PyMOL Python script that loads the backbone (N, CA, C, O; Angstrom):
from pymol import cmd

cmd.read_pdbstr("""\
ATOM      1  N   UNK A   1     115.268  93.886  72.497  1.00  0.00           N
ATOM      2  CA  UNK A   1     115.166  95.274  73.861  1.00  0.00           C
ATOM      3  C   UNK A   1     113.451  95.006  73.760  1.00  0.00           C
ATOM      4  O   UNK A   1     112.970  94.124  73.050  1.00  0.00           O
ATOM      5  N   UNK A   2     112.735  95.830  74.508  1.00  0.00           N
ATOM      6  CA  UNK A   2     111.614  95.476  74.381  1.00  0.00           C
ATOM      7  C   UNK A   2     110.512  96.092  73.807  1.00  0.00           C
ATOM      8  O   UNK A   2     110.638  97.315  73.872  1.00  0.00           O
ATOM      9  N   UNK A   3     109.155  95.629  73.101  1.00  0.00           N
ATOM     10  CA  UNK A   3     109.071  96.666  71.944  1.00  0.00           C
ATOM     11  C   UNK A   3     108.418  97.716  72.188  1.00  0.00           C
ATOM     12  O   UNK A   3     108.115  98.237  71.115  1.00  0.00           O
ATOM     13  N   UNK A   4     107.816  98.653  73.587  1.00  0.00           N
ATOM     14  CA  UNK A   4     107.416  99.622  73.544  1.00  0.00           C
ATOM     15  C   UNK A   4     109.162 100.793  74.040  1.00  0.00           C
ATOM     16  O   UNK A   4     109.016 102.005  74.206  1.00  0.00           O
ATOM     17  N   UNK A   5     110.190 100.313  74.148  1.00  0.00           N
ATOM     18  CA  UNK A   5     111.316 101.193  73.742  1.00  0.00           C
ATOM     19  C   UNK A   5     111.337 101.072  72.428  1.00  0.00           C
ATOM     20  O   UNK A   5     110.726 101.974  71.855  1.00  0.00           O
ATOM     21  N   UNK A   6     111.791 100.333  71.792  1.00  0.00           N
ATOM     22  CA  UNK A   6     111.214 100.410  70.237  1.00  0.00           C
ATOM     23  C   UNK A   6     111.058 101.154  69.614  1.00  0.00           C
ATOM     24  O   UNK A   6     111.726 101.805  68.811  1.00  0.00           O
ATOM     25  N   UNK A   7     109.658 101.107  70.102  1.00  0.00           N
ATOM     26  CA  UNK A   7     108.636 102.659  69.571  1.00  0.00           C
ATOM     27  C   UNK A   7     108.914 103.379  69.942  1.00  0.00           C
ATOM     28  O   UNK A   7     109.927 103.721  69.331  1.00  0.00           O
ATOM     29  N   UNK A   8     108.603 104.348  71.054  1.00  0.00           N
ATOM     30  CA  UNK A   8     110.173 104.875  71.244  1.00  0.00           C
ATOM     31  C   UNK A   8     110.928 106.023  70.349  1.00  0.00           C
ATOM     32  O   UNK A   8     110.692 107.207  70.108  1.00  0.00           O
ATOM     33  N   UNK A   9     111.868 105.166  70.004  1.00  0.00           N
ATOM     34  CA  UNK A   9     113.025 105.329  69.293  1.00  0.00           C
ATOM     35  C   UNK A   9     112.538 105.623  67.766  1.00  0.00           C
ATOM     36  O   UNK A   9     112.920 106.434  66.922  1.00  0.00           O
ATOM     37  N   UNK A  10     111.539 104.622  67.775  1.00  0.00           N
ATOM     38  CA  UNK A  10     111.414 104.689  66.186  1.00  0.00           C
ATOM     39  C   UNK A  10     110.754 105.613  65.632  1.00  0.00           C
ATOM     40  O   UNK A  10     110.454 105.506  64.443  1.00  0.00           O
ATOM     41  N   UNK A  11     110.352 106.824  66.446  1.00  0.00           N
ATOM     42  CA  UNK A  11     109.090 107.570  66.226  1.00  0.00           C
ATOM     43  C   UNK A  11     110.027 108.785  65.751  1.00  0.00           C
ATOM     44  O   UNK A  11     109.715 109.860  65.240  1.00  0.00           O
ATOM     45  N   UNK A  12     111.062 108.344  66.032  1.00  0.00           N
ATOM     46  CA  UNK A  12     112.359 109.986  66.425  1.00  0.00           C
ATOM     47  C   UNK A  12     112.091 111.104  67.006  1.00  0.00           C
ATOM     48  O   UNK A  12     112.553 112.187  66.647  1.00  0.00           O
ATOM     49  N   UNK A  13     111.265 110.914  68.023  1.00  0.00           N
ATOM     50  CA  UNK A  13     111.245 112.473  69.145  1.00  0.00           C
ATOM     51  C   UNK A  13     112.073 112.561  69.838  1.00  0.00           C
ATOM     52  O   UNK A  13     112.714 111.711  70.457  1.00  0.00           O
ATOM     53  N   UNK A  14     112.152 114.066  69.769  1.00  0.00           N
ATOM     54  CA  UNK A  14     113.030 114.895  70.076  1.00  0.00           C
ATOM     55  C   UNK A  14     113.560 113.656  71.787  1.00  0.00           C
ATOM     56  O   UNK A  14     114.654 113.210  72.132  1.00  0.00           O
ATOM     57  N   UNK A  15     112.222 113.527  72.382  1.00  0.00           N
ATOM     58  CA  UNK A  15     112.087 112.738  74.118  1.00  0.00           C
ATOM     59  C   UNK A  15     111.387 111.846  73.716  1.00  0.00           C
ATOM     60  O   UNK A  15     111.368 111.636  72.503  1.00  0.00           O
ATOM     61  N   UNK A  16     110.279 110.724  74.953  1.00  0.00           N
ATOM     62  CA  UNK A  16     109.430 109.923  74.896  1.00  0.00           C
ATOM     63  C   UNK A  16     109.520 110.351  76.730  1.00  0.00           C
ATOM     64  O   UNK A  16     110.393 110.721  77.515  1.00  0.00           O
ATOM     65  N   UNK A  17     108.401 110.107  76.762  1.00  0.00           N
ATOM     66  CA  UNK A  17     107.895 110.620  78.546  1.00  0.00           C
ATOM     67  C   UNK A  17     106.730 108.943  79.007  1.00  0.00           C
ATOM     68  O   UNK A  17     105.725 108.490  78.459  1.00  0.00           O
ATOM     69  N   UNK A  18     107.152 108.700  79.646  1.00  0.00           N
ATOM     70  CA  UNK A  18     106.298 107.400  80.275  1.00  0.00           C
ATOM     71  C   UNK A  18     106.652 108.298  81.817  1.00  0.00           C
ATOM     72  O   UNK A  18     107.676 108.777  82.304  1.00  0.00           O
ATOM     73  N   UNK A  19     105.191 108.213  82.244  1.00  0.00           N
ATOM     74  CA  UNK A  19     104.208 108.579  83.279  1.00  0.00           C
ATOM     75  C   UNK A  19     103.938 107.130  83.768  1.00  0.00           C
ATOM     76  O   UNK A  19     103.085 106.291  83.476  1.00  0.00           O
ATOM     77  N   UNK A  20     104.587 107.148  84.295  1.00  0.00           N
ATOM     78  CA  UNK A  20     104.210 105.690  85.691  1.00  0.00           C
ATOM     79  C   UNK A  20     103.770 105.239  86.906  1.00  0.00           C
ATOM     80  O   UNK A  20     104.429 105.081  87.934  1.00  0.00           O
ATOM     81  N   UNK A  21     102.672 105.054  86.720  1.00  0.00           N
ATOM     82  CA  UNK A  21     101.502 104.966  88.159  1.00  0.00           C
ATOM     83  C   UNK A  21     102.015 104.677  89.658  1.00  0.00           C
ATOM     84  O   UNK A  21     101.227 104.226  90.489  1.00  0.00           O
ATOM     85  N   UNK A  22     103.890 105.055  90.109  1.00  0.00           N
ATOM     86  CA  UNK A  22     104.833 104.420  90.821  1.00  0.00           C
ATOM     87  C   UNK A  22     104.493 105.598  92.410  1.00  0.00           C
ATOM     88  O   UNK A  22     104.050 106.737  92.268  1.00  0.00           O
ATOM     89  N   UNK A  23     104.747 105.119  93.482  1.00  0.00           N
ATOM     90  CA  UNK A  23     105.069 106.108  94.641  1.00  0.00           C
ATOM     91  C   UNK A  23     106.643 106.797  93.993  1.00  0.00           C
ATOM     92  O   UNK A  23     107.059 107.945  93.832  1.00  0.00           O
ATOM     93  N   UNK A  24     107.294 105.206  93.707  1.00  0.00           N
ATOM     94  CA  UNK A  24     108.631 105.871  93.369  1.00  0.00           C
ATOM     95  C   UNK A  24     109.287 104.469  92.723  1.00  0.00           C
ATOM     96  O   UNK A  24     108.674 103.402  92.707  1.00  0.00           O
ATOM     97  N   UNK A  25     110.267 104.604  92.339  1.00  0.00           N
ATOM     98  CA  UNK A  25     111.004 104.023  91.356  1.00  0.00           C
ATOM     99  C   UNK A  25     111.579 102.651  91.943  1.00  0.00           C
ATOM    100  O   UNK A  25     112.751 103.029  91.932  1.00  0.00           O
ATOM    101  N   UNK A  26     111.671 101.140  92.527  1.00  0.00           N
ATOM    102  CA  UNK A  26     111.955 100.712  92.977  1.00  0.00           C
ATOM    103  C   UNK A  26     113.911 100.631  92.789  1.00  0.00           C
ATOM    104  O   UNK A  26     114.563 100.230  91.824  1.00  0.00           O
ATOM    105  N   UNK A  27     114.313 101.098  93.918  1.00  0.00           N
ATOM    106  CA  UNK A  27     116.073 101.202  94.318  1.00  0.00           C
ATOM    107  C   UNK A  27     116.930  99.609  93.736  1.00  0.00           C
ATOM    108  O   UNK A  27     117.984  99.591  93.100  1.00  0.00           O
ATOM    109  N   UNK A  28     116.098  98.343  94.184  1.00  0.00           N
ATOM    110  CA  UNK A  28     116.821  97.679  93.738  1.00  0.00           C
ATOM    111  C   UNK A  28     116.287  97.028  92.862  1.00  0.00           C
ATOM    112  O   UNK A  28     117.168  96.654  92.089  1.00  0.00           O
ATOM    113  N   UNK A  29     115.104  96.607  92.487  1.00  0.00           N
ATOM    114  CA  UNK A  29     115.279  96.028  91.136  1.00  0.00           C
ATOM    115  C   UNK A  29     114.793  96.974  89.713  1.00  0.00           C
ATOM    116  O   UNK A  29     115.182  96.504  88.644  1.00  0.00           O
ATOM    117  N   UNK A  30     114.007  98.214  89.648  1.00  0.00           N
ATOM    118  CA  UNK A  30     113.811  98.607  88.268  1.00  0.00           C
ATOM    119  C   UNK A  30     114.884  99.801  87.868  1.00  0.00           C
ATOM    120  O   UNK A  30     114.931 100.160  86.691  1.00  0.00           O
ATOM    121  N   UNK A  31     115.973 100.576  89.117  1.00  0.00           N
ATOM    122  CA  UNK A  31     116.447 101.393  88.683  1.00  0.00           C
ATOM    123  C   UNK A  31     117.329 100.762  87.842  1.00  0.00           C
ATOM    124  O   UNK A  31     117.621 101.075  86.687  1.00  0.00           O
ATOM    125  N   UNK A  32     117.904  99.456  88.795  1.00  0.00           N
ATOM    126  CA  UNK A  32     119.723  98.719  87.861  1.00  0.00           C
ATOM    127  C   UNK A  32     119.174  98.644  87.234  1.00  0.00           C
ATOM    128  O   UNK A  32     119.603  99.449  86.407  1.00  0.00           O
ATOM    129  N   UNK A  33     118.014  98.045  86.691  1.00  0.00           N
ATOM    130  CA  UNK A  33     117.312  97.896  85.164  1.00  0.00           C
ATOM    131  C   UNK A  33     117.427  99.036  84.303  1.00  0.00           C
ATOM    132  O   UNK A  33     118.366  99.318  83.559  1.00  0.00           O
ATOM    133  N   UNK A  34     116.946  99.314  84.390  1.00  0.00           N
ATOM    134  CA  UNK A  34     117.009 100.686  83.348  1.00  0.00           C
ATOM    135  C   UNK A  34     118.048 101.487  83.460  1.00  0.00           C
ATOM    136  O   UNK A  34     118.210 102.134  82.425  1.00  0.00           O
ATOM    137  N   UNK A  35     118.792 101.705  84.255  1.00  0.00           N
ATOM    138  CA  UNK A  35     120.255 101.857  84.433  1.00  0.00           C
ATOM    139  C   UNK A  35     121.397 100.921  83.356  1.00  0.00           C
ATOM    140  O   UNK A  35     122.620 101.055  83.326  1.00  0.00           O
ATOM    141  N   UNK A  36     120.635 100.061  82.609  1.00  0.00           N
ATOM    142  CA  UNK A  36     121.862  98.995  82.457  1.00  0.00           C
ATOM    143  C   UNK A  36     121.086  99.040  80.906  1.00  0.00           C
ATOM    144  O   UNK A  36     121.740  99.105  79.866  1.00  0.00           O
ATOM    145  N   UNK A  37     120.161  99.011  80.927  1.00  0.00           N
ATOM    146  CA  UNK A  37     119.177  99.728  78.661  1.00  0.00           C
ATOM    147  C   UNK A  37     119.069 100.859  79.378  1.00  0.00           C
ATOM    148  O   UNK A  37     117.856 101.017  79.243  1.00  0.00           O
ATOM    149  N   UNK A  38     119.312 101.490  79.839  1.00  0.00           N
ATOM    150  CA  UNK A  38     118.798 102.918  79.169  1.00  0.00           C
ATOM    151  C   UNK A  38     119.436 103.548  78.387  1.00  0.00           C
ATOM    152  O   UNK A  38     118.831 104.463  77.829  1.00  0.00           O
ATOM    153  N   UNK A  39     121.281 103.268  77.934  1.00  0.00           N
ATOM    154  CA  UNK A  39     121.600 103.929  77.012  1.00  0.00           C
ATOM    155  C   UNK A  39     121.399 103.705  75.609  1.00  0.00           C
ATOM    156  O   UNK A  39     121.930 104.214  74.623  1.00  0.00           O
ATOM    157  N   UNK A  40     120.139 102.460  75.797  1.00  0.00           N
ATOM    158  CA  UNK A  40     119.612 102.271  74.072  1.00  0.00           C
ATOM    159  C   UNK A  40     118.968 103.171  74.218  1.00  0.00           C
ATOM    160  O   UNK A  40     119.347 104.317  73.978  1.00  0.00           O
ATOM    161  N   UNK A  41     117.904 102.878  74.624  1.00  0.00           N
ATOM    162  CA  UNK A  41     116.184 104.107  74.918  1.00  0.00           C
ATOM    163  C   UNK A  41     116.637 105.679  75.322  1.00  0.00           C
ATOM    164  O   UNK A  41     116.197 106.375  76.237  1.00  0.00           O
ATOM    165  N   UNK A  42     117.595 105.973  74.393  1.00  0.00           N
ATOM    166  CA  UNK A  42     118.853 107.295  75.321  1.00  0.00           C
ATOM    167  C   UNK A  42     117.774 108.320  75.026  1.00  0.00           C
ATOM    168  O   UNK A  42     118.266 109.383  74.646  1.00  0.00           O
ATOM    169  N   UNK A  43     116.439 108.319  75.087  1.00  0.00           N
ATOM    170  CA  UNK A  43     115.658 109.822  74.335  1.00  0.00           C
ATOM    171  C   UNK A  43     114.587 109.550  75.093  1.00  0.00           C
ATOM    172  O   UNK A  43     113.690 110.390  75.027  1.00  0.00           O
ATOM    173  N   UNK A  44     114.278 107.909  76.339  1.00  0.00           N
ATOM    174  CA  UNK A  44     113.638 108.159  77.052  1.00  0.00           C
ATOM    175  C   UNK A  44     113.941 108.385  78.574  1.00  0.00           C
ATOM    176  O   UNK A  44     114.916 108.056  79.250  1.00  0.00           O
ATOM    177  N   UNK A  45     112.584 109.172  78.947  1.00  0.00           N
ATOM    178  CA  UNK A  45     112.254 109.982  80.190  1.00  0.00           C
ATOM    179  C   UNK A  45     111.425 109.210  81.259  1.00  0.00           C
ATOM    180  O   UNK A  45     110.222 109.198  80.998  1.00  0.00           O
ATOM    181  N   UNK A  46     111.847 108.451  82.598  1.00  0.00           N
ATOM    182  CA  UNK A  46     110.735 108.358  83.209  1.00  0.00           C
ATOM    183  C   UNK A  46     110.017 108.952  84.000  1.00  0.00           C
ATOM    184  O   UNK A  46     110.813 109.646  84.633  1.00  0.00           O
ATOM    185  N   UNK A  47     109.003 109.144  84.393  1.00  0.00           N
ATOM    186  CA  UNK A  47     108.533 110.539  85.479  1.00  0.00           C
ATOM    187  C   UNK A  47     107.272 109.926  86.498  1.00  0.00           C
ATOM    188  O   UNK A  47     106.389 109.403  85.818  1.00  0.00           O
ATOM    189  N   UNK A  48     107.122 109.902  87.337  1.00  0.00           N
ATOM    190  CA  UNK A  48     105.782 109.300  88.505  1.00  0.00           C
ATOM    191  C   UNK A  48     104.815 110.811  88.798  1.00  0.00           C
ATOM    192  O   UNK A  48     105.040 112.007  88.614  1.00  0.00           O
ATOM    193  N   UNK A  49     103.780 110.104  89.287  1.00  0.00           N
ATOM    194  CA  UNK A  49     102.817 111.552  88.618  1.00  0.00           C
ATOM    195  C   UNK A  49     103.091 112.655  89.535  1.00  0.00           C
ATOM    196  O   UNK A  49     102.786 113.800  89.203  1.00  0.00           O
ATOM    197  N   UNK A  50     103.872 112.307  91.130  1.00  0.00           N
ATOM    198  CA  UNK A  50     103.766 112.698  92.278  1.00  0.00           C
ATOM    199  C   UNK A  50     104.806 114.293  91.928  1.00  0.00           C
ATOM    200  O   UNK A  50     104.798 115.468  92.296  1.00  0.00           O
ATOM    201  N   UNK A  51     105.815 113.186  90.771  1.00  0.00           N
ATOM    202  CA  UNK A  51     106.889 114.562  89.936  1.00  0.00           C
ATOM    203  C   UNK A  51     106.361 115.684  88.974  1.00  0.00           C
ATOM    204  O   UNK A  51     106.814 116.772  88.619  1.00  0.00           O
ATOM    205  N   UNK A  52     105.029 114.861  88.650  1.00  0.00           N
ATOM    206  CA  UNK A  52     104.700 116.075  87.824  1.00  0.00           C
ATOM    207  C   UNK A  52     103.695 116.838  88.418  1.00  0.00           C
ATOM    208  O   UNK A  52     103.374 117.911  87.909  1.00  0.00           O
ATOM    209  N   UNK A  53     102.971 116.277  89.782  1.00  0.00           N
ATOM    210  CA  UNK A  53     102.454 117.652  90.729  1.00  0.00           C
ATOM    211  C   UNK A  53     102.992 118.223  91.373  1.00  0.00           C
ATOM    212  O   UNK A  53     102.425 119.281  91.650  1.00  0.00           O
ATOM    213  N   UNK A  54     104.401 117.993  92.067  1.00  0.00           N
ATOM    214  CA  UNK A  54     105.572 119.070  92.550  1.00  0.00           C
ATOM    215  C   UNK A  54     106.242 120.213  91.334  1.00  0.00           C
ATOM    216  O   UNK A  54     107.036 121.122  91.576  1.00  0.00           O
ATOM    217  N   UNK A  55     105.903 120.003  90.565  1.00  0.00           N
ATOM    218  CA  UNK A  55     106.198 120.578  89.163  1.00  0.00           C
ATOM    219  C   UNK A  55     106.511 122.062  89.278  1.00  0.00           C
ATOM    220  O   UNK A  55     107.354 122.945  89.438  1.00  0.00           O
ATOM    221  N   UNK A  56     104.249 121.446  88.934  1.00  0.00           N
ATOM    222  CA  UNK A  56     103.527 123.204  89.238  1.00  0.00           C
ATOM    223  C   UNK A  56     103.297 123.781  90.193  1.00  0.00           C
ATOM    224  O   UNK A  56     102.300 124.499  90.264  1.00  0.00           O
ATOM    225  N   UNK A  57     104.189 123.625  91.243  1.00  0.00           N
ATOM    226  CA  UNK A  57     104.666 125.065  92.464  1.00  0.00           C
ATOM    227  C   UNK A  57     106.340 124.781  92.240  1.00  0.00           C
ATOM    228  O   UNK A  57     106.713 124.693  93.410  1.00  0.00           O
ATOM    229  N   UNK A  58     107.251 124.637  91.602  1.00  0.00           N
ATOM    230  CA  UNK A  58     108.240 124.530  92.183  1.00  0.00           C
ATOM    231  C   UNK A  58     108.967 124.605  90.466  1.00  0.00           C
ATOM    232  O   UNK A  58     109.221 123.830  89.543  1.00  0.00           O
ATOM    233  N   UNK A  59     109.050 125.713  90.711  1.00  0.00           N
ATOM    234  CA  UNK A  59     110.048 126.622  89.330  1.00  0.00           C
ATOM    235  C   UNK A  59     111.243 126.343  88.063  1.00  0.00           C
ATOM    236  O   UNK A  59     111.477 126.590  86.880  1.00  0.00           O
ATOM    237  N   UNK A  60     112.056 125.295  89.867  1.00  0.00           N
ATOM    238  CA  UNK A  60     113.174 124.429  89.660  1.00  0.00           C
ATOM    239  C   UNK A  60     113.149 123.144  89.192  1.00  0.00           C
ATOM    240  O   UNK A  60     114.099 122.598  88.630  1.00  0.00           O
ATOM    241  N   UNK A  61     111.900 122.566  89.448  1.00  0.00           N
ATOM    242  CA  UNK A  61     112.194 121.629  89.039  1.00  0.00           C
ATOM    243  C   UNK A  61     111.315 121.321  88.146  1.00  0.00           C
ATOM    244  O   UNK A  61     111.278 120.180  87.687  1.00  0.00           O
ATOM    245  N   UNK A  62     110.119 122.675  87.592  1.00  0.00           N
ATOM    246  CA  UNK A  62     110.480 122.654  86.300  1.00  0.00           C
ATOM    247  C   UNK A  62     111.122 122.836  85.340  1.00  0.00           C
ATOM    248  O   UNK A  62     110.851 122.562  84.171  1.00  0.00           O
ATOM    249  N   UNK A  63     112.017 123.314  85.775  1.00  0.00           N
ATOM    250  CA  UNK A  63     112.749 123.570  84.792  1.00  0.00           C
ATOM    251  C   UNK A  63     113.679 122.644  84.417  1.00  0.00           C
ATOM    252  O   UNK A  63     114.264 122.416  83.359  1.00  0.00           O
ATOM    253  N   UNK A  64     113.695 122.077  85.684  1.00  0.00           N
ATOM    254  CA  UNK A  64     115.006 120.629  85.611  1.00  0.00           C
ATOM    255  C   UNK A  64     113.946 119.599  84.508  1.00  0.00           C
ATOM    256  O   UNK A  64     114.888 119.280  83.782  1.00  0.00           O
ATOM    257  N   UNK A  65     113.025 119.042  84.018  1.00  0.00           N
ATOM    258  CA  UNK A  65     112.165 118.941  83.639  1.00  0.00           C
ATOM    259  C   UNK A  65     112.380 118.472  82.141  1.00  0.00           C
ATOM    260  O   UNK A  65     112.674 117.505  81.438  1.00  0.00           O
ATOM    261  N   UNK A  66     111.754 120.886  82.125  1.00  0.00           N
ATOM    262  CA  UNK A  66     112.197 120.488  80.987  1.00  0.00           C
ATOM    263  C   UNK A  66     113.581 120.326  80.254  1.00  0.00           C
ATOM    264  O   UNK A  66     113.758 119.934  79.101  1.00  0.00           O
ATOM    265  N   UNK A  67     114.500 120.705  81.158  1.00  0.00           N
ATOM    266  CA  UNK A  67     115.949 120.345  80.415  1.00  0.00           C
ATOM    267  C   UNK A  67     116.078 118.610  80.072  1.00  0.00           C
ATOM    268  O   UNK A  67     116.343 118.206  78.940  1.00  0.00           O
ATOM    269  N   UNK A  68     115.924 118.007  80.843  1.00  0.00           N
ATOM    270  CA  UNK A  68     115.629 116.856  80.471  1.00  0.00           C
ATOM    271  C   UNK A  68     115.153 116.494  79.466  1.00  0.00           C
ATOM    272  O   UNK A  68     115.874 116.264  78.495  1.00  0.00           O
ATOM    273  N   UNK A  69     113.754 116.338  79.417  1.00  0.00           N
ATOM    274  CA  UNK A  69     113.046 116.362  78.035  1.00  0.00           C
ATOM    275  C   UNK A  69     112.886 116.849  76.488  1.00  0.00           C
ATOM    276  O   UNK A  69     112.251 116.533  75.482  1.00  0.00           O
ATOM    277  N   UNK A  70     114.176 118.140  77.056  1.00  0.00           N
ATOM    278  CA  UNK A  70     114.362 118.454  75.391  1.00  0.00           C
ATOM    279  C   UNK A  70     115.558 118.283  75.188  1.00  0.00           C
ATOM    280  O   UNK A  70     115.851 118.735  74.082  1.00  0.00           O
ATOM    281  N   UNK A  71     116.820 117.641  75.962  1.00  0.00           N
ATOM    282  CA  UNK A  71     118.188 117.130  75.968  1.00  0.00           C
ATOM    283  C   UNK A  71     118.425 115.767  76.343  1.00  0.00           C
ATOM    284  O   UNK A  71     119.477 115.306  76.786  1.00  0.00           O
ATOM    285  N   UNK A  72     117.243 115.107  76.102  1.00  0.00           N
ATOM    286  CA  UNK A  72     117.384 113.520  76.716  1.00  0.00           C
ATOM    287  C   UNK A  72     119.072 112.559  76.949  1.00  0.00           C
ATOM    288  O   UNK A  72     119.486 111.812  77.835  1.00  0.00           O
ATOM    289  N   UNK A  73     119.688 113.102  75.587  1.00  0.00           N
ATOM    290  CA  UNK A  73     120.139 111.975  75.672  1.00  0.00           C
ATOM    291  C   UNK A  73     121.501 112.751  76.548  1.00  0.00           C
ATOM    292  O   UNK A  73     122.140 111.964  77.246  1.00  0.00           O
ATOM    293  N   UNK A  74     121.844 113.800  76.555  1.00  0.00           N
ATOM    294  CA  UNK A  74     122.840 114.941  77.936  1.00  0.00           C
ATOM    295  C   UNK A  74     122.705 113.892  79.012  1.00  0.00           C
ATOM    296  O   UNK A  74     123.755 113.553  79.558  1.00  0.00           O
ATOM    297  N   UNK A  75     121.372 113.216  79.478  1.00  0.00           N
ATOM    298  CA  UNK A  75     121.818 113.140  80.512  1.00  0.00           C
ATOM    299  C   UNK A  75     121.822 111.568  80.751  1.00  0.00           C
ATOM    300  O   UNK A  75     121.377 111.069  79.717  1.00  0.00           O
ATOM    301  N   UNK A  76     122.066 110.790  81.472  1.00  0.00           N
ATOM    302  CA  UNK A  76     122.613 108.923  82.176  1.00  0.00           C
ATOM    303  C   UNK A  76     120.578 108.832  82.348  1.00  0.00           C
ATOM    304  O   UNK A  76     119.666 109.649  82.216  1.00  0.00           O
ATOM    305  N   UNK A  77     120.653 107.692  82.621  1.00  0.00           N
ATOM    306  CA  UNK A  77     119.706 106.627  83.106  1.00  0.00           C
ATOM    307  C   UNK A  77     118.840 107.078  83.976  1.00  0.00           C
ATOM    308  O   UNK A  77     117.638 107.330  84.063  1.00  0.00           O
ATOM    309  N   UNK A  78     120.146 107.118  84.814  1.00  0.00           N
ATOM    310  CA  UNK A  78     119.548 107.882  86.717  1.00  0.00           C
ATOM    311  C   UNK A  78     118.767 109.232  86.602  1.00  0.00           C
ATOM    312  O   UNK A  78     117.672 109.537  87.075  1.00  0.00           O
ATOM    313  N   UNK A  79     119.818 110.095  85.685  1.00  0.00           N
ATOM    314  CA  UNK A  79     118.673 111.408  85.224  1.00  0.00           C
ATOM    315  C   UNK A  79     117.806 111.790  84.991  1.00  0.00           C
ATOM    316  O   UNK A  79     117.141 112.732  85.423  1.00  0.00           O
ATOM    317  N   UNK A  80     117.677 111.018  84.178  1.00  0.00           N
ATOM    318  CA  UNK A  80     115.957 110.329  83.467  1.00  0.00           C
ATOM    319  C   UNK A  80     114.904 109.524  83.844  1.00  0.00           C
ATOM    320  O   UNK A  80     114.135 109.097  82.983  1.00  0.00           O
ATOM    321  N   UNK A  81     114.759 109.256  85.018  1.00  0.00           N
ATOM    322  CA  UNK A  81     114.152 109.109  85.999  1.00  0.00           C
ATOM    323  C   UNK A  81     113.656 110.449  86.680  1.00  0.00           C
ATOM    324  O   UNK A  81     114.296 111.450  87.001  1.00  0.00           O
ATOM    325  N   UNK A  82     111.991 110.077  86.825  1.00  0.00           N
ATOM    326  CA  UNK A  82     112.313 111.793  87.508  1.00  0.00           C
ATOM    327  C   UNK A  82     111.571 111.377  88.608  1.00  0.00           C
ATOM    328  O   UNK A  82     110.696 110.565  88.308  1.00  0.00           O
ATOM    329  N   UNK A  83     111.623 111.606  89.515  1.00  0.00           N
ATOM    330  CA  UNK A  83     110.941 111.590  91.155  1.00  0.00           C
ATOM    331  C   UNK A  83     110.782 111.800  92.296  1.00  0.00           C
ATOM    332  O   UNK A  83     109.827 111.297  92.889  1.00  0.00           O
TER     333      UNK A  83
END
""", "prot")
cmd.dss("prot")
cmd.show_as("cartoon", "prot")
cmd.util.cbc("prot")
cmd.orient("prot")
């Protein structure tokens, strides 16, 4: 497994958030790979900048973000990809 995922799991945090500097997650290449590997690093949450911008104005998105980072293990890998 990739070193960054191992580190995120080893620090034993409730969750680790990776902010991705992309417009969106690649539907054909990135999402299927994260879904395959995402069960192992089950505390990893991926988010893009535009989602973080939107949660500042949208309480529903903010609540979703908080719920996912507080209990990432209760969400599927795809649900932990916030865009």
